Backbone bond lengths (Angstrom), bond angles and torsions (degrees), N, CA, C in turn:
res aa  C-N    CA-C-N  psi(-1)  N-CA   C-N-CA  omega(-1)  CA-C   N-CA-C  phi
1 X - - - 1.446 - - 1.522 111.61 -
2 X 1.318 116.10 -35.66 1.451 119.40 179.69 1.520 111.25 -61.80
3 X 1.311 115.70 -41.03 1.462 120.91 179.76 1.527 110.13 -64.15
4 X 1.321 116.66 -40.03 1.457 121.63 178.40 1.520 110.21 -62.67
5 X 1.318 117.68 -43.52 1.467 121.17 178.43 1.525 110.26 -62.13
6 X 1.325 117.41 -40.12 1.457 121.05 178.88 1.523 110.95 -63.30
7 X 1.326 117.03 -45.18 1.470 120.84 178.33 1.520 109.78 -60.12
8 X 1.334 116.69 -43.27 1.464 120.44 179.74 1.517 110.75 -61.08
9 X 1.310 116.35 -43.25 1.465 119.70 -179.50 1.519 111.63 -65.05
10 X 1.302 117.06 -44.59 1.461 119.91 -177.76 1.520 113.12 -67.46
11 X 1.315 116.72 -37.32 1.458 119.68 -176.11 1.513 113.92 -91.58
12 X 1.311 117.46 -35.95 1.448 119.07 -169.87 1.509 114.83 -111.82
13 X 1.272 118.87 -35.74 1.443 122.50 -173.62 1.517 114.08 -47.74
14 X 1.302 120.30 -49.41 1.443 119.63 -174.39 1.513 114.22 -74.71
15 X 1.284 117.77 -17.32 1.432 118.50 -175.28 1.488 111.08 -63.86
16 X 1.296 117.25 87.54 1.426 117.06 -172.41 1.497 114.56 -129.64
17 X 1.256 120.79 4.10 1.457 118.75 -178.40 1.499 110.21 -130.98
18 X 1.292 115.84 147.31 1.442 121.61 171.97 1.496 105.62 -127.03
19 X 1.309 117.54 131.77 1.447 117.29 -178.33 1.510 109.53 -147.07
20 X 1.314 116.31 151.94 1.442 118.18 -179.31 1.488 112.07 -167.56
21 X 1.346 115.77 139.75 1.452 120.49 177.81 1.506 109.55 44.17
22 X 1.321 114.99 -122.70 1.454 119.70 177.51 1.525 111.16 -98.80
23 X 1.298 117.02 10.04 1.461 122.46 -176.84 1.521 111.35 -86.15
24 X 1.327 116.81 55.80 1.459 118.53 178.83 1.521 111.27 -71.50
25 X 1.340 117.68 -26.85 1.466 119.86 175.98 1.519 109.87 -64.10
26 X 1.338 115.79 -43.48 1.464 120.31 177.05 1.516 111.11 -62.37
27 X 1.321 115.89 -36.71 1.461 121.09 178.98 1.521 110.60 -63.19
28 X 1.298 116.04 -48.86 1.467 119.44 -179.93 1.521 112.10 -65.07
29 X 1.324 116.52 -38.04 1.467 120.42 177.44 1.528 110.40 -61.23
30 X 1.322 115.86 -44.55 1.461 120.07 179.30 1.530 110.15 -62.37
31 X 1.321 115.92 -40.92 1.469 120.69 179.48 1.516 110.99 -61.21
32 X 1.305 116.15 -49.01 1.468 119.70 -178.35 1.525 111.80 -64.20
33 X 1.321 115.84 -38.69 1.459 119.71 179.35 1.517 110.61 -62.99
34 X 1.318 116.03 -45.61 1.461 120.92 179.53 1.527 110.73 -58.29
35 X 1.317 115.75 -49.74 1.466 120.79 -178.06 1.524 110.65 -63.10
36 X 1.314 116.67 -42.22 1.468 119.86 179.52 1.524 111.08 -61.81
37 X 1.320 116.96 -40.51 1.468 120.22 -179.61 1.526 111.29 -67.56
38 X 1.318 116.83 -36.96 1.462 119.16 174.60 1.520 109.62 -61.21
39 X 1.316 116.45 -48.57 1.458 121.72 -177.67 1.513 113.83 -63.39
40 X 1.322 117.17 -27.12 1.473 120.91 177.82 1.525 112.21 -89.81
41 X 1.318 117.25 5.96 1.480 122.02 -178.01 1.522 111.05 59.54
42 X 1.321 115.93 40.79 1.466 122.26 -179.06 1.525 108.73 -98.92
43 X 1.330 116.52 85.21 1.460 121.56 -178.71 1.513 113.53 -57.48
44 X 1.343 118.69 -52.34 1.466 119.67 179.35 1.538 112.48 -61.44
45 X 1.341 116.72 -39.74 1.461 120.27 179.21 1.521 112.25 -66.50
46 X 1.319 116.39 -38.04 1.461 120.87 177.07 1.520 110.14 -62.59
47 X 1.318 116.99 -47.14 1.466 120.32 179.45 1.525 112.07 -64.07
48 X 1.328 116.95 -32.00 1.465 120.23 178.70 1.525 111.28 -63.50
49 X 1.325 117.59 -22.72 1.467 121.69 178.93 1.527 112.34 -88.29
50 X 1.324 117.87 -2.39 1.465 122.88 -178.23 1.529 110.06 -101.41
51 X 1.341 116.58 147.78 1.461 119.22 174.19 1.523 109.06 -65.42
52 X 1.303 115.59 160.24 1.472 120.50 177.65 1.531 110.06 -58.68
53 X 1.333 116.59 -39.54 1.468 120.34 -179.67 1.526 111.32 -63.78
54 X 1.313 117.59 -41.06 1.463 119.96 179.51 1.528 110.29 -69.71
55 X 1.318 116.98 -36.62 1.462 119.58 175.28 1.531 110.54 -59.58
56 X 1.340 116.20 -45.50 1.475 119.86 178.54 1.520 110.87 -61.64
57 X 1.329 117.02 -44.15 1.460 121.39 179.89 1.537 109.95 -59.84
58 X 1.310 117.04 -45.06 1.458 122.10 178.64 1.528 110.91 -60.32
59 X 1.333 116.21 -50.18 1.463 120.53 -178.77 1.522 112.15 -62.26
60 X 1.324 117.45 -41.63 1.464 120.43 179.02 1.520 111.31 -64.21
61 X 1.328 117.07 -41.74 1.462 120.87 -179.86 1.532 110.77 -64.03
62 X 1.311 116.37 -43.01 1.460 120.05 179.90 1.531 110.65 -66.98
63 X 1.322 117.31 -45.11 1.471 121.06 -179.05 1.525 111.20 -62.97
64 X 1.344 117.48 -33.59 1.471 119.94 176.43 1.524 110.70 -65.31
65 X 1.324 116.48 -36.43 1.460 118.96 -177.43 1.526 112.43 -85.70
66 X 1.327 117.97 -21.63 1.464 120.97 -179.25 1.531 109.05 -154.83
67 X 1.318 116.16 104.20 1.469 122.47 -174.93 1.529 113.03 -62.05
68 X 1.325 118.55 -17.79 1.468 120.16 179.17 1.523 112.46 -62.03
69 X 1.328 117.27 -18.77 1.463 120.27 -176.39 1.520 113.37 -94.58
70 X 1.324 117.58 -0.78 1.470 120.38 177.29 1.524 109.59 -61.55
71 X 1.329 116.14 135.90 1.455 121.38 176.94 1.518 114.80 85.09
72 X 1.303 117.93 -3.65 1.469 120.50 178.13 1.530 109.59 -88.26
73 X 1.312 115.90 159.74 1.469 120.18 178.62 1.521 110.19 -78.75
74 X 1.305 115.66 161.88 1.464 121.03 176.76 1.527 109.80 -57.11
75 X 1.320 116.72 -45.43 1.462 120.05 -179.20 1.515 113.19 -60.35
76 X 1.323 117.00 -40.44 1.462 120.47 179.07 1.527 111.19 -65.19
77 X 1.316 115.84 -45.74 1.468 120.24 -178.47 1.524 110.23 -68.00
78 X 1.337 116.87 -42.59 1.464 120.24 179.10 1.522 110.35 -62.22
79 X 1.318 117.42 -38.01 1.466 120.95 179.53 1.529 110.12 -60.80
80 X 1.321 117.28 -43.92 1.465 121.29 178.12 1.531 109.73 -64.39
81 X 1.329 116.46 -42.41 1.468 120.01 -179.78 1.528 111.14 -62.99
82 X 1.321 116.87 -44.75 1.466 120.23 -179.37 1.526 111.83 -66.90
83 X 1.324 116.45 -32.94 1.465 120.13 178.10 1.523 111.37 -65.35
84 X 1.333 117.22 -23.08 1.466 121.42 -178.98 1.531 112.71 -84.94
85 X 1.318 117.24 -7.30 1.467 121.06 -179.56 1.528 108.29 -92.25
86 X 1.330 117.98 130.03 1.465 120.43 -179.59 1.537 111.66 -57.26
87 X 1.336 116.55 141.57 1.468 120.62 -178.58 1.524 113.86 -53.88
88 X 1.315 118.07 -39.04 1.469 120.62 -179.79 1.528 110.95 -61.27
89 X 1.330 117.07 -37.19 1.462 120.38 177.90 1.520 111.14 -67.00
90 X 1.325 116.97 -41.04 1.460 120.27 179.44 1.521 111.68 -67.18
91 X 1.333 117.85 -33.89 1.468 120.47 179.73 1.522 111.80 -61.96
92 X 1.314 117.67 -24.86 1.467 120.66 179.13 1.526 112.42 -61.56
93 X 1.325 116.46 -21.80 1.459 119.61 -179.50 1.532 111.96 -61.60
94 X 1.323 117.44 -24.57 1.460 120.63 178.41 1.524 111.25 -62.81
95 X 1.315 116.91 -22.28 1.464 121.43 -178.24 1.525 112.65 -110.83
96 X 1.307 116.86 11.98 1.468 120.60 -178.72 1.524 109.89 -64.42
97 X 1.318 115.61 147.24 1.461 121.21 178.89 1.520 109.97 -122.22
98 X 1.310 114.64 139.04 1.456 121.44 175.90 1.514 106.05 -113.71
99 X 1.316 116.00 126.19 1.461 119.92 -177.02 1.529 110.22 -139.38
100 X 1.320 114.94 177.95 1.463 122.24 176.99 1.523 112.00 51.85
101 X 1.313 116.16 39.09 1.455 121.97 179.78 1.520 109.64 -74.68
102 X 1.319 116.48 121.27 1.464 122.05 178.08 1.517 108.73 -129.96
103 X 1.327 115.20 133.84 1.454 121.29 -175.97 1.517 109.86 -121.56
104 X 1.326 115.50 134.03 1.463 122.01 174.78 1.520 107.25 -138.76
105 X 1.326 116.09 105.59 1.453 120.00 -178.78 1.511 111.56 65.04
106 X 1.318 115.40 -124.68 1.464 121.12 -178.00 1.515 113.21 -99.87
107 X 1.326 117.94 18.06 1.462 121.52 177.46 1.522 109.11 -135.67
108 X 1.306 114.78 164.67 1.453 118.93 179.28 1.513 111.74 -162.94
109 X 1.310 114.21 170.83 1.460 121.40 177.28 1.525 108.15 -129.91
110 X 1.309 115.72 159.60 1.450 121.69 179.61 1.512 109.33 -157.44
111 X 1.298 115.16 168.93 1.463 121.64 171.35 1.522 106.80 -122.67
112 X 1.300 115.17 136.22 1.450 122.98 -178.31 1.520 107.96 -115.27
113 X 1.327 116.83 127.11 1.462 120.74 -179.28 1.519 109.70 -121.52
114 X 1.306 114.33 129.04 1.457 122.34 178.88 1.516 106.04 -132.28
115 X 1.322 116.59 100.81 1.463 122.33 -172.57 1.531 108.28 58.25
116 X 1.322 118.13 -118.49 1.465 120.20 -178.31 1.524 112.98 -95.30
117 X 1.321 116.97 -0.12 1.465 121.24 179.79 1.524 109.25 -88.24
118 X 1.325 116.50 131.34 1.458 121.65 176.69 1.522 108.24 -125.92
119 X 1.323 115.21 132.50 1.450 120.40 -177.33 1.521 109.55 -133.75
120 X 1.329 116.37 133.58 1.455 121.59 174.77 1.517 108.19 -88.87
121 X 1.316 116.69 139.11 1.453 120.13 -178.39 1.512 112.10 -140.78
122 X 1.318 115.09 173.58 1.464 121.99 178.26 1.522 108.90 -133.09
123 X 1.299 113.94 155.15 1.453 121.29 176.46 1.517 108.54 -134.42
124 X 1.325 114.89 160.80 1.460 120.41 178.29 1.520 108.77 -150.53
125 X 1.305 114.79 151.56 1.452 119.79 176.66 1.521 108.09 -82.71
126 X 1.321 115.27 129.96 1.460 121.47 -179.25 1.526 107.51 -133.94
127 X 1.319 116.08 117.24 1.457 119.70 -178.41 1.517 113.06 60.10
128 X 1.323 116.95 32.89 1.459 121.47 178.76 1.521 114.89 82.98
129 X 1.324 116.88 1.25 1.465 121.39 -178.28 1.515 109.85 -122.28
130 X 1.333 116.50 138.41 1.456 120.69 177.09 1.515 110.46 -74.39
131 X 1.328 115.22 133.68 1.467 122.33 -179.44 1.525 109.19 -136.10
132 X 1.295 115.75 156.98 1.458 122.30 173.01 1.521 107.39 -70.84
133 X 1.331 117.00 130.91 1.462 119.67 -177.63 1.521 113.89 -117.73
134 X 1.314 117.42 -17.45 1.461 119.20 -179.59 1.511 109.98 -172.56
135 X 1.274 114.12 156.60 1.458 119.37 175.30 1.521 109.15 -152.00
136 X 1.302 114.87 134.17 1.454 120.46 -179.51 1.520 108.74 -133.36
137 X 1.337 118.33 120.24 1.469 118.70 178.34 1.518 110.88 -57.00
138 X 1.318 116.45 133.37 1.463 121.86 -179.56 1.509 111.50 -71.69
139 X 1.306 116.72 142.79 1.470 121.62 178.47 1.515 109.77 -64.67
140 X 1.307 115.58 139.56 1.461 120.79 177.07 1.517 112.68 65.82
141 X 1.327 118.28 26.02 1.452 120.71 178.14 1.499 113.30 77.01
142 X 1.313 119.66 8.44 1.456 118.54 -179.61 1.444 108.29 -156.68
């Protein structure tokens, strides 16, 4: 379970912003929604904020580390992953900050900060809605 929680954090945790064109308000709204759903242990809601490609990446990574999760939905797997994270850690999401939001066309970048953790991420418009598309932990904590 610990490994599953780690995979969830690395792949999904930072995905918190959606941005596009001049729709930075939509980007921030998407970011806050994503973070709130993580903090509420809402696996299906968290996955709903992720692009289909990121959902596949998450599911493949988890299935490689634990075959019991093959064939399950993103929401089901995310729910198990979030359940493995201590409540105090999840409560930190209430204070998460999204910064350095930059939008170019239908894609964007952002930085997600949770206490001392900083993660660079990407977003993309999918079906007219901004979704988290990638997240990569920043080198040296930033």
